[in-house]
BAFI-3210 file (N, C-alpha, C; in Angstrom, 3 decimals, decimal comma, padded with zeros to 6 digits):
// residues 279
n [1|2|3|4|5|6|7|8|9|10|11|12|13|14|15|16|17|18|19|20|21|22|23|24|25|26|27|28|29|30|31|32|33|34|35|36|37|38|39|40|41|42|43|44|45|46|47|48|49|50|51|52|53|54|55|56|57|58|59|60|61|62|63|64|65|66|67|68|69|70|71|72|73|74|75|76|77|78|79|80|81|82|83|84|85|86|87|88|89|90|91|92|93|94|95|96|97|98|99|100|101|102|103|104|105|106|107|108|109|110|111|112|113|114|115|116|117|118|119|120|121|122|123|124|125|126|127|128|129|130|131|132|133|134|135|136|137|138|139|140|141|142|143|144|145|146|147|148|149|150|151|152|153|154|155|156|157|158|159|160|161|162|163|164|165|166|167|168|169|170|171|172|173|174|175|176|177|178|179|180|181|182|183|184|185|186|187|188|189|190|191|192|193|194|195|196|197|198|199|200|201|202|203|204|205|206|207|208|209|210|211|212|213|214|215|216|217|218|219|220|221|222|223|224|225|226|227|228|229|230|231|232|233|234|235|236|237|238|239|240|241|242|243|244|245|246|247|248|249|250|251|252|253|254|255|256|257|258|259|260|261|262|263|264|265|266|267|268|269|270|271|272|273|274|275|276|277|278|279]
n.u [033,964|032,258|032,941|035,661|036,592|034,268|032,714|033,502|033,200|030,435|027,564|025,323|023,485|022,474|021,788|019,593|018,043|017,308|015,704|013,945|012,653|011,297|009,653|007,500|007,611|008,748|009,881|009,859|011,861|014,272|014,452|015,186|017,815|019,246|019,244|020,857|023,064|023,908|023,529|024,647|027,426|026,563|026,220|028,639|029,589|030,597|028,189|027,644|028,312|026,612|024,296|024,478|024,735|022,200|020,727|021,316|020,104|017,184|016,791|017,171|015,091|012,246|011,012|012,641|014,033|012,636|013,104|015,490|016,007|014,827|016,227|018,424|017,864|017,174|019,398|021,422|020,419|020,984|023,479|024,138|023,360|024,829|027,303|026,847|026,020|024,800|025,437|025,354|022,763|021,881|023,729|022,802|020,235|021,391|022,876|020,500|018,949|020,711|021,017|018,915|016,964|013,781|011,374|009,102|007,582|009,046|007,368|003,704|001,762|-000,520|-002,979|-003,353|-003,942|-006,247|-008,753|-011,307|-014,399|-015,818|-018,306|-019,335|-018,773|-020,369|-023,003|-023,214|-022,897|-025,350|-027,030|-026,975|-028,036|-027,353|-026,932|-024,642|-022,235|-022,668|-022,421|-019,782|-018,517|-019,169|-017,991|-015,176|-015,309|-015,700|-013,150|-010,974|-009,129|-006,154|-006,986|-006,633|-006,163|-008,513|-010,265|-009,123|-009,665|-012,440|-012,798|-011,528|-012,532|-013,928|-011,971|-009,946|-008,128|-009,746|-011,239|-013,680|-014,790|-016,433|-019,257|-018,260|-015,496|-012,170|-009,850|-007,272|-005,494|-003,017|-002,173|-000,064|002,310|004,283|006,054|004,567|002,018|-001,047|-001,986|-004,007|-007,491|-010,851|-014,200|-017,788|-020,351|-022,795|-021,759|-020,842|-022,743|-022,588|-020,273|-020,584|-021,937|-020,662|-018,476|-016,374|-014,484|-012,028|-011,869|-014,676|-015,391|-013,837|-014,483|-017,321|-017,474|-016,985|-019,249|-020,093|-018,422|-016,319|-013,317|-011,731|-009,669|-010,712|-012,066|-010,080|-008,582|-010,102|-010,281|-009,379|-010,831|-013,215|-012,944|-012,129|-011,507|-009,396|-005,730|-002,770|-000,637|-002,385|-004,126|-002,381|-001,612|-004,024|-004,083|-001,787|000,707|003,062|005,864|006,602|007,192|006,242|003,727|003,230|003,605|001,550|-000,563|-000,989|-003,043|-005,457|-008,014|-008,933|-008,362|-010,736|-012,879|-013,256|-013,706|-015,988|-018,517|-018,697|-018,610|-021,349|-022,865|-022,470|-023,333|-025,876|-026,677|-026,083|-027,682|-030,172|-033,605|-034,232|-036,289|-036,930|-038,141]
n.v [-008,515|-006,507|-002,618|-001,923|000,897|002,028|000,621|001,081|003,842|004,398|005,678|004,234|004,781|007,463|006,655|005,439|007,641|008,755|007,443|007,286|009,791|009,300|007,011|005,744|003,182|001,210|-001,431|-001,977|-000,100|-001,216|-003,454|-002,496|-001,221|-003,918|-005,400|-003,830|-003,680|-006,154|-006,851|-004,628|-004,256|-005,503|-003,086|-002,546|-004,079|-006,093|-005,864|-008,670|-010,253|-008,862|-009,625|-012,642|-012,884|-011,992|-013,911|-016,261|-015,013|-014,882|-017,552|-018,908|-017,767|-016,417|-014,117|-012,710|-011,167|-008,506|-007,258|-007,064|-005,333|-002,971|-002,290|-001,543|000,084|002,432|002,465|003,482|005,575|007,108|007,396|008,696|011,249|011,699|012,261|014,011|013,186|011,722|009,284|006,734|005,799|005,799|003,783|001,516|001,353|000,681|-001,510|-003,205|-003,092|-003,956|-006,474|-007,645|-007,646|-007,591|-005,812|-007,254|-010,506|-013,355|-014,974|-015,021|-014,347|-017,101|-015,790|-013,613|-014,702|-016,332|-014,775|-012,571|-011,965|-008,892|-008,449|-010,501|-010,049|-007,760|-009,218|-010,574|-008,420|-007,283|-009,190|-009,126|-009,051|-008,037|-004,995|-003,616|-005,308|-004,854|-002,169|-002,113|-003,554|-002,279|000,019|-000,747|-001,778|000,467|001,848|000,282|-000,132|-001,481|-003,763|-003,029|-000,298|000,571|000,461|002,375|004,553|004,368|004,745|007,077|008,985|011,636|013,104|013,153|015,069|016,767|017,498|019,173|017,895|018,517|016,242|015,020|013,638|014,147|012,425|013,140|010,449|009,719|006,948|005,252|002,733|-000,258|-000,435|000,599|003,372|004,601|007,402|009,106|009,123|008,313|009,609|009,170|011,503|010,277|008,348|008,383|007,856|005,599|005,125|005,458|003,121|000,913|-001,980|-001,624|-003,066|-005,492|-008,394|-009,178|-008,299|-010,105|-012,493|-012,442|-012,192|-014,734|-016,183|-015,680|-016,582|-015,173|-012,877|-010,282|-009,147|-009,262|-007,538|-005,254|-006,715|-006,125|-003,802|-002,050|-003,087|-002,062|000,605|001,424|003,675|004,647|005,238|003,465|004,533|006,177|004,233|003,057|005,158|005,778|003,010|002,923|002,293|004,158|006,369|008,964|011,148|010,642|010,733|012,935|014,372|013,154|014,052|016,513|016,180|015,748|016,380|015,936|012,786|012,434|013,126|011,022|008,985|009,769|009,647|007,063|005,896|006,883|005,336|002,796|002,828|003,452|001,025|-001,164|-000,695|-000,070|-001,507|-004,414|-004,469|-006,102|-008,568]
n.w [001,749|003,908|003,638|004,974|006,054|005,884|007,726|010,142|010,491|010,746|011,933|013,887|015,481|015,086|012,216|012,999|013,937|011,398|010,120|012,039|011,303|008,714|009,551|012,199|013,305|015,587|015,571|013,034|012,278|013,630|012,232|009,875|010,552|011,539|009,539|007,572|008,856|008,729|005,765|004,616|003,144|000,889|-001,260|-001,948|-004,009|-006,837|-009,895|-010,486|-008,503|-006,447|-007,723|-007,277|-004,356|-003,854|-004,709|-003,204|-000,798|-001,157|-001,900|000,452|002,271|000,655|001,429|002,748|000,794|000,314|002,729|002,922|000,660|001,301|003,445|002,242|000,503|002,068|003,774|001,878|001,007|003,415|003,642|001,318|002,296|004,720|003,391|001,586|-001,204|-004,005|-004,578|-003,518|-003,593|-006,198|-006,940|-005,503|-007,045|-009,543|-009,309|-008,528|-010,974|-012,925|-012,010|-012,133|-010,146|-008,638|-006,858|-006,060|-005,890|-007,994|-008,887|-009,106|-006,467|-005,250|-004,331|-005,629|-008,332|-007,990|-008,612|-007,609|-009,351|-010,349|-010,481|-009,334|-006,786|-006,168|-006,357|-004,336|-002,402|-002,898|-001,873|000,643|004,235|006,640|007,825|008,801|007,957|005,250|004,859|005,701|003,722|001,299|001,709|001,394|-001,053|-002,448|-002,059|-002,262|-000,297|002,032|004,549|007,033|006,674|005,860|008,118|009,643|008,506|008,817|011,589|012,105|010,286|010,913|012,299|010,051|007,726|005,319|001,892|-000,156|-003,362|-006,080|-005,745|-003,703|-001,411|-001,201|000,989|003,130|004,233|005,115|006,352|008,432|007,955|007,678|005,424|002,990|001,944|002,059|001,271|000,358|-000,132|-001,427|-001,315|-002,207|-001,588|-000,743|000,199|002,930|004,750|005,500|007,194|009,921|010,407|009,605|010,766|013,829|014,239|013,062|013,394|013,713|010,946|009,305|010,001|009,801|007,016|005,806|005,661|003,082|001,628|000,500|000,824|002,402|001,255|-001,491|-002,187|-002,667|-004,728|-006,832|-007,732|-009,873|-011,700|-011,195|-011,420|-014,278|-015,837|-014,766|-014,512|-014,410|-012,784|-011,065|-010,093|-008,176|-006,612|-005,306|-004,147|-002,329|-003,446|-003,995|-003,892|-001,382|-003,045|-005,375|-005,059|-003,947|-006,599|-008,254|-006,927|-007,588|-009,976|-008,674|-008,808|-011,416|-010,778|-009,300|-010,804|-012,329|-010,758|-008,650|-009,605|-010,545|-008,084|-006,925|-008,738|-007,950|-005,345|-005,587|-007,001|-005,621|-003,149|-004,034|-003,923|-005,580|-008,378|-010,246|-009,885]
ca.u [032,871|031,901|034,017|036,127|036,321|032,590|032,155|034,112|032,856|028,797|026,944|024,287|022,491|022,209|020,947|018,115|017,367|017,338|014,711|012,612|012,217|010,458|008,913|007,097|007,737|009,897|010,009|010,404|013,238|015,084|014,951|016,291|018,980|019,769|019,641|021,676|024,433|024,551|023,706|025,256|028,301|025,941|026,287|029,887|029,774|030,289|026,693|027,478|028,538|025,636|023,089|024,796|024,462|020,792|020,110|021,611|019,282|016,161|016,931|016,862|013,924|011,760|009,989|013,792|014,359|012,181|013,632|017,042|016,223|013,824|017,278|019,609|017,713|017,302|021,006|022,009|019,932|021,587|025,128|024,365|022,909|026,125|028,398|026,601|025,969|023,838|026,480|025,062|021,381|022,399|024,561|022,098|019,298|021,802|022,899|019,036|018,718|021,609|021,230|017,402|016,469|012,722|010,818|008,105|008,150|009,075|005,968|002,441|001,181|-002,047|-004,036|-003,480|-004,153|-007,501|-009,588|-013,047|-015,174|-016,460|-019,922|-019,908|-018,838|-021,820|-024,047|-022,941|-023,283|-026,676|-027,407|-026,588|-029,056|-026,576|-026,591|-023,330|-021,361|-022,834|-021,808|-018,380|-017,852|-019,221|-016,800|-013,938|-015,029|-015,688|-011,767|-009,819|-007,961|-006,081|-008,293|-006,211|-006,260|-010,011|-010,406|-008,335|-010,734|-013,742|-012,610|-011,007|-012,990|-014,083|-010,636|-008,672|-008,349|-010,521|-011,472|-014,966|-014,740|-017,989|-020,208|-017,345|-014,499|-010,606|-009,667|-005,980|-005,475|-001,877|-001,966|001,122|002,403|005,802|006,664|003,836|001,128|-002,140|-002,086|-005,249|-008,728|-011,735|-015,667|-018,740|-021,186|-023,636|-021,087|-020,664|-023,924|-022,243|-019,257|-021,241|-022,824|-019,584|-017,927|-015,219|-013,454|-011,718|-012,173|-015,899|-015,547|-013,510|-015,696|-018,593|-017,559|-016,830|-020,378|-020,533|-017,714|-015,359|-012,567|-011,700|-008,647|-011,178|-012,594|-008,795|-008,228|-011,093|-009,979|-008,701|-011,871|-014,176|-012,633|-011,608|-010,837|-007,965|-004,507|-001,767|-000,366|-003,713|-004,453|-001,092|-001,649|-004,967|-003,920|-000,891|001,817|003,406|006,861|006,250|007,821|005,494|002,542|003,102|003,612|000,303|-001,960|-001,492|-004,310|-006,437|-009,394|-009,045|-008,843|-011,991|-013,821|-013,239|-014,082|-017,012|-019,768|-018,762|-019,204|-022,664|-023,835|-022,544|-024,068|-027,286|-026,717|-026,104|-028,582|-031,530|-034,307|-034,508|-037,637|-036,889|-038,864]
ca.v [-008,234|-004,886|-001,777|-001,502|002,301|002,431|-000,082|001,970|005,258|004,336|005,823|003,556|005,435|008,485|005,944|005,065|008,815|009,261|006,339|007,754|010,876|008,482|006,101|005,797|001,673|001,026|-002,564|-001,967|000,608|-002,028|-004,712|-001,939|-001,479|-004,903|-006,142|-002,904|-004,332|-007,581|-006,881|-003,169|-004,656|-005,595|-001,901|-002,205|-005,680|-005,836|-006,318|-010,215|-010,515|-008,693|-010,765|-014,085|-012,733|-011,997|-015,067|-017,012|-014,508|-015,522|-019,090|-019,112|-017,278|-015,505|-012,866|-011,525|-010,396|-007,313|-006,783|-006,582|-004,292|-001,928|-001,939|-001,143|001,316|003,539|002,510|004,130|007,094|007,732|007,395|009,994|012,595|011,725|012,520|015,076|013,027|010,748|008,216|005,514|005,339|005,449|002,475|000,732|001,185|000,267|-003,231|-003,897|-003,185|-004,722|-008,012|-007,889|-007,605|-006,703|-005,545|-008,196|-011,976|-013,624|-015,837|-014,614|-015,350|-017,708|-015,262|-012,318|-015,600|-016,651|-013,712|-013,003|-011,122|-007,518|-008,909|-011,595|-009,153|-006,998|-009,978|-010,802|-007,518|-007,227|-010,069|-009,200|-008,583|-007,129|-003,642|-003,222|-006,010|-004,492|-000,685|-002,134|-004,040|-001,322|001,038|-001,421|-001,812|001,651|002,567|-000,838|-000,249|-002,663|-003,854|-002,074|001,279|000,990|000,381|003,544|005,415|004,234|004,906|008,410|009,870|012,929|014,025|013,565|016,290|016,549|018,541|018,784|018,116|017,976|015,271|013,899|014,341|013,528|012,573|012,571|009,368|009,501|005,834|004,638|001,452|-000,509|000,000|001,457|004,236|005,342|009,040|009,918|007,956|009,250|008,985|010,335|012,008|009,150|007,114|009,003|007,664|004,031|005,095|005,127|001,996|-000,068|-002,574|-001,030|-004,330|-006,274|-009,594|-009,475|-008,191|-011,026|-013,788|-012,309|-012,250|-016,116|-016,721|-015,711|-017,428|-013,874|-012,314|-008,927|-008,952|-009,283|-005,712|-004,588|-007,120|-005,788|-002,233|-001,693|-003,489|-000,802|001,948|000,894|004,586|005,110|004,999|002,498|005,304|006,420|003,491|002,692|006,037|005,321|001,795|003,013|001,780|004,958|006,545|010,386|012,018|010,457|011,115|014,766|014,736|012,614|014,724|017,757|015,747|014,948|016,699|014,830|011,696|012,599|013,285|009,478|007,856|009,877|009,019|005,529|005,354|006,927|004,503|001,610|002,893|002,908|-000,567|-002,108|-000,435|000,141|-002,683|-005,259|-004,569|-007,090|-009,603]
ca.w [002,240|004,237|003,349|006,583|006,354|006,145|008,863|011,547|010,724|010,560|013,477|013,960|016,514|013,653|011,306|013,690|014,134|010,161|010,104|012,639|010,292|007,937|010,284|013,445|013,868|016,319|015,169|011,314|012,304|014,367|011,328|008,931|011,142|011,617|008,337|006,897|009,452|008,117|004,322|003,727|002,032|-000,822|-002,025|-002,646|-004,383|-008,168|-010,380|-010,413|-007,053|-006,135|-008,150|-006,606|-003,035|-003,363|-005,237|-001,903|000,129|-002,038|-001,634|001,865|002,371|-000,266|001,908|002,961|-000,519|000,405|003,424|002,426|-000,564|001,856|004,342|001,451|000,081|003,249|004,227|001,109|001,350|004,654|003,283|000,643|003,109|005,405|002,495|000,622|-002,733|-004,460|-005,064|-003,052|-003,991|-007,493|-007,337|-005,302|-008,099|-010,818|-009,110|-008,687|-012,396|-013,943|-011,491|-012,533|-008,752|-008,602|-005,454|-005,789|-005,969|-009,534|-009,531|-008,537|-005,271|-005,447|-003,576|-006,690|-009,480|-008,251|-008,671|-007,584|-010,271|-009,865|-010,791|-008,325|-005,503|-006,320|-006,421|-002,843|-001,658|-002,991|-001,258|002,347|004,905|007,585|007,672|009,226|007,225|003,569|005,219|005,835|002,346|000,204|001,739|001,157|-002,581|-003,261|-001,908|-002,487|000,658|002,727|005,531|008,209|006,433|005,791|009,526|010,036|007,769|009,469|012,867|012,224|009,298|011,226|012,414|009,050|006,814|004,161|000,798|-000,827|-004,842|-006,555|-004,967|-002,871|-000,702|-001,009|002,223|003,730|005,123|005,848|007,087|009,037|007,596|007,567|004,092|002,181|002,580|001,509|001,299|-000,296|-000,764|-001,912|-001,071|-002,736|-000,379|-000,518|001,029|004,125|005,886|006,006|008,051|011,318|010,432|009,671|011,849|014,336|014,670|011,908|013,629|013,478|009,737|008,684|010,427|008,890|005,628|005,680|005,463|002,062|000,620|-000,086|001,576|002,632|000,283|-002,624|-002,750|-003,273|-006,099|-008,223|-007,540|-011,302|-012,989|-010,596|-011,977|-015,728|-016,367|-014,107|-015,242|-013,498|-011,526|-010,448|-009,122|-007,377|-005,764|-004,645|-003,228|-001,382|-003,866|-004,492|-002,919|-001,097|-004,087|-006,710|-004,168|-004,030|-007,899|-008,887|-006,236|-008,392|-010,649|-007,958|-009,194|-012,426|-010,631|-008,798|-011,638|-012,849|-009,482|-007,963|-010,729|-010,631|-006,707|-006,983|-009,490|-007,610|-004,112|-005,995|-007,780|-004,198|-002,056|-004,375|-004,052|-007,008|-008,532|-011,561|-009,777]
c.u [032,750|033,210|034,543|036,081|035,189|032,082|032,479|033,454|030,931|028,260|025,662|022,842|021,699|021,288|019,672|017,514|016,701|015,593|013,715|011,975|010,932|009,543|008,816|007,399|008,561|010,565|010,668|011,760|014,562|015,748|015,657|017,658|019,807|020,124|020,712|023,195|025,033|024,469|024,379|026,315|027,961|026,212|027,272|030,434|029,936|028,825|026,630|027,768|027,527|024,468|023,352|024,412|022,992|020,078|020,156|020,427|018,191|015,714|016,465|015,406|013,168|011,243|011,737|014,335|013,905|012,816|015,010|016,906|015,804|015,536|018,425|019,392|017,799|019,080|021,810|021,511|020,425|022,892|025,200|023,989|024,342|026,931|028,143|026,583|024,897|024,360|025,665|023,686|021,441|023,169|023,471|020,750|019,960|022,225|021,627|019,003|019,441|021,480|019,614|016,606|015,264|012,011|010,047|008,438|008,183|007,781|004,857|002,165|-000,202|-003,159|-004,342|-004,068|-005,791|-008,329|-010,776|-013,444|-015,436|-017,946|-020,218|-019,715|-020,296|-023,033|-024,378|-023,437|-024,861|-027,925|-027,502|-027,617|-028,401|-026,496|-024,869|-022,181|-021,505|-022,240|-020,271|-017,995|-018,052|-018,277|-015,465|-013,989|-015,007|-013,871|-010,818|-008,563|-007,486|-006,987|-008,170|-006,431|-007,703|-010,672|-010,325|-009,607|-011,950|-013,915|-012,275|-011,551|-013,290|-013,192|-009,472|-009,038|-008,898|-011,036|-012,536|-014,642|-015,979|-018,844|-019,355|-016,526|-013,320|-010,284|-007,996|-005,681|-004,107|-001,481|-000,534|001,553|003,911|006,579|005,917|002,939|000,097|-002,226|-003,369|-006,482|-009,924|-013,225|-016,846|-019,790|-022,243|-023,088|-020,726|-021,709|-023,381|-021,133|-019,790|-021,836|-021,881|-019,099|-016,555|-014,151|-013,134|-012,057|-013,629|-016,343|-015,229|-014,569|-017,076|-018,934|-017,226|-018,111|-020,963|-019,529|-016,630|-014,562|-012,409|-010,628|-009,427|-011,401|-011,262|-008,568|-008,886|-011,087|-010,024|-010,245|-013,129|-013,956|-011,864|-010,856|-009,432|-006,862|-003,705|-001,455|-001,249|-004,159|-003,373|-001,007|-002,714|-005,086|-002,610|000,617|003,053|004,667|006,025|006,456|006,493|003,794|002,431|002,774|002,012|-001,225|-002,379|-002,795|-005,493|-007,712|-009,728|-009,271|-010,277|-013,132|-013,959|-014,148|-015,487|-018,169|-019,613|-019,257|-020,459|-023,265|-023,798|-023,256|-025,233|-027,625|-027,074|-027,239|-030,119|-032,460|-034,554|-036,103|-037,953|-038,099|-040,613]
c.v [-006,610|-004,029|-001,432|-000,001|002,406|002,047|000,833|003,073|005,632|004,679|005,372|004,081|006,818|007,944|006,017|006,636|009,444|008,603|006,904|008,908|010,384|007,464|006,060|004,177|001,451|-000,661|-002,589|-001,083|-000,398|-003,096|-003,787|-001,782|-002,619|-005,631|-004,938|-003,176|-005,509|-007,626|-005,684|-003,697|-004,795|-004,232|-001,724|-003,458|-004,940|-006,328|-007,614|-010,505|-010,469|-009,497|-012,010|-013,886|-012,592|-012,961|-016,029|-016,542|-015,219|-016,893|-019,803|-018,960|-016,003|-014,276|-011,950|-010,738|-009,096|-006,561|-006,153|-005,618|-003,215|-001,648|-001,553|000,200|002,649|003,781|003,623|005,636|007,966|007,914|008,664|011,506|012,837|012,625|013,572|014,433|012,338|009,340|006,633|004,629|005,129|004,425|001,284|000,347|000,662|-001,200|-003,683|-004,111|-004,201|-006,307|-008,350|-008,285|-007,037|-006,763|-006,801|-009,590|-012,515|-014,184|-015,121|-015,189|-015,876|-016,874|-014,340|-013,421|-015,795|-015,473|-013,634|-011,667|-010,047|-008,176|-009,494|-010,956|-008,502|-007,832|-010,042|-009,799|-007,169|-008,146|-010,289|-008,342|-007,817|-006,053|-003,227|-003,827|-005,324|-003,018|-000,902|-002,581|-002,947|-000,205|000,465|-001,199|-000,442|002,284|001,793|-000,591|-001,406|-002,551|-002,842|-000,480|001,469|001,173|001,821|004,580|005,537|004,815|006,250|009,311|011,397|013,686|014,449|014,514|015,857|017,523|017,933|019,269|017,920|017,521|014,550|014,873|013,413|013,695|012,185|011,536|009,155|008,030|005,300|003,469|000,994|000,027|000,476|002,387|004,586|006,619|009,561|008,749|009,117|008,759|009,549|010,674|011,090|008,174|007,132|008,276|006,139|003,959|004,716|003,808|000,506|-000,867|-001,566|-002,158|-005,436|-007,756|-009,994|-009,060|-009,640|-012,556|-013,774|-012,504|-013,884|-016,811|-016,717|-016,102|-016,331|-013,483|-010,843|-008,348|-008,680|-008,204|-005,116|-005,097|-006,678|-004,359|-001,547|-002,040|-002,412|000,269|001,812|002,344|005,174|004,441|004,351|003,277|005,799|005,407|002,789|003,892|005,742|003,875|001,661|002,370|002,885|005,616|007,894|010,818|011,935|010,913|012,674|015,291|014,418|013,558|016,061|017,452|015,389|015,008|015,923|013,184|011,311|012,424|011,767|008,572|008,288|009,369|007,451|005,110|005,700|006,031|003,256|001,420|002,516|001,502|-001,200|-001,972|-000,304|-001,284|-003,292|-005,372|-005,179|-008,065|-009,009]
c.w [002,702|004,084|004,900|006,825|006,816|007,408|010,156|011,699|010,688|012,027|013,331|014,573|015,591|012,722|011,690|013,631|012,667|009,914|010,724|011,894|009,322|008,228|011,332|013,812|014,328|015,295|013,343|011,373|012,601|012,729|010,086|009,192|010,972|010,255|007,203|007,479|008,615|006,459|003,622|002,883|000,830|-001,787|-002,659|-003,532|-006,021|-008,606|-010,159|-009,342|-006,442|-006,261|-007,466|-005,130|-002,962|-003,827|-004,125|-000,962|-000,083|-001,692|-000,465|002,348|001,569|000,384|002,700|002,109|000,011|001,449|003,460|001,482|000,410|002,635|003,229|000,772|000,932|003,806|003,231|000,790|002,591|004,139|002,419|001,479|004,016|004,721|001,310|-000,791|-002,791|-005,042|-004,982|-003,304|-005,298|-007,747|-006,666|-006,519|-009,446|-010,471|-009,016|-009,805|-013,075|-013,217|-011,782|-011,214|-008,854|-007,458|-005,231|-005,919|-007,329|-009,789|-008,427|-007,579|-005,747|-005,278|-004,709|-008,291|-009,376|-007,845|-008,405|-008,767|-009,721|-009,641|-009,526|-006,959|-005,191|-006,003|-004,989|-001,990|-001,652|-002,020|000,602|002,701|006,238|007,156|007,686|008,479|005,716|003,650|004,882|004,309|001,233|000,343|001,220|-000,495|-003,279|-002,990|-002,125|-001,775|001,267|004,000|006,746|007,967|006,523|007,058|010,200|009,761|008,722|010,914|013,325|011,291|009,844|011,455|011,184|008,028|005,585|003,017|000,129|-002,329|-005,308|-005,576|-004,164|-001,950|-000,779|000,559|002,420|004,690|005,902|006,712|007,068|008,685|007,653|006,359|002,681|002,737|001,688|002,194|001,755|-000,422|-000,561|-001,689|-001,555|-001,549|-000,107|000,217|002,309|004,939|006,129|006,932|009,276|011,449|010,439|010,924|012,427|014,553|013,673|012,067|013,258|011,546|008,842|008,842|009,551|007,435|005,081|005,184|003,696|000,879|-000,120|000,994|001,397|001,433|-001,303|-003,132|-003,432|-004,345|-006,979|-008,438|-009,080|-012,022|-012,038|-011,280|-013,172|-016,105|-015,742|-014,779|-014,140|-012,402|-010,820|-009,578|-007,998|-006,376|-004,855|-003,577|-002,369|-001,859|-004,448|-003,453|-002,621|-002,090|-005,108|-006,055|-004,513|-005,347|-008,581|-008,429|-006,676|-009,247|-009,941|-008,368|-010,303|-012,337|-010,015|-009,401|-012,182|-011,740|-008,599|-008,462|-010,412|-009,013|-006,584|-007,593|-008,779|-006,425|-004,578|-006,717|-006,518|-003,423|-002,517|-004,229|-005,692|-007,230|-009,967|-011,385|-009,389]
res [m|f|n|v|k|l|e|k|n|i|d|w|e|k|f|k|q|f|l|r|i|r|c|s|n|k|k|h|i|n|n|l|v|n|y|s|k|k|y|g|h|l|l|f|l|p|p|l|d|f|a|l|e|m|r|k|i|c|e|g|k|k|s|l|k|r|h|v|l|q|a|l|a|a|f|s|r|f|l|d|l|e|e|d|t|d|e|h|y|t|r|f|k|m|l|r|e|k|a|g|i|k|w|g|e|e|k|v|p|k|i|l|v|e|k|v|s|k|q|k|l|l|n|v|l|k|s|m|k|e|e|r|l|l|s|t|c|l|l|h|l|l|t|g|l|r|t|g|e|l|f|y|l|i|k|n|f|e|s|l|p|k|k|k|i|g|e|g|y|v|i|e|l|g|y|v|r|k|t|k|k|v|f|v|t|m|l|h|e|n|a|l|k|f|l|p|k|a|y|r|n|e|k|s|y|w|k|n|l|k|k|y|g|i|k|a|y|d|f|r|r|v|f|e|s|v|y|p|e|l|r|s|h|e|i|d|l|l|q|g|r|t|t|t|e|l|t|v|h|y|t|r|d|i|e|a|i|a|s|k|i|l|p|v|q|k|n|l|i|k|s|v|t|s|p|d|t|s|s]
***
């Protein structure tokens, strides 16, 4: 099972200190430590045994797989720093790849299959009479953020670092979350007027959305169709699915990304808020 020599020499308190550099969520840190203690031995198994053990873990509780992978990734990086090597994290990646263990679920969750179309969402927004709800929904559509990230933006916009680019702003969100982060988002200058009008309470948002037969997550799911010119890594950047290292790399092209996003936002705002004169 667990490497005996390694087990005796692990300074779990130091491991916690290492995790605190990367994360401020105490519960998540404790989970990583506990899962590392329980499953750290997997890093030293042959690929076949690793695959079989991970299969058992997945069969017991599917959501456990991601937690174990997160712990092994963090634990292997910690061991590499302790020993001044890249051996353990490299081995973790090799084991995962050889075993065919992916981060996501093998089956696409039902919530991702039953998509609401971009046009339906636009029609719903045009029909909204409540200014506060419309403002929140429009900001959600434009940014494609997770709901918690959206409300973090709404509440903290004035204090967040931001840069003016053309007709809009690149906002350094740096939203802290357990496993993923949105580091940057973008808003056209015409969208700023909706920030003070938007909800400050997530429960109010969810409750009022139900009247229109849509969910908050629908705005995140249509993000790719809202901005068809964006490449997959640009979508991942703006929706918080990239690592810190990749984020730093991709933000070098932030002005090019803004040039694809801001004109679309301008047109969407005009489309949703302009009175319908067709009748």
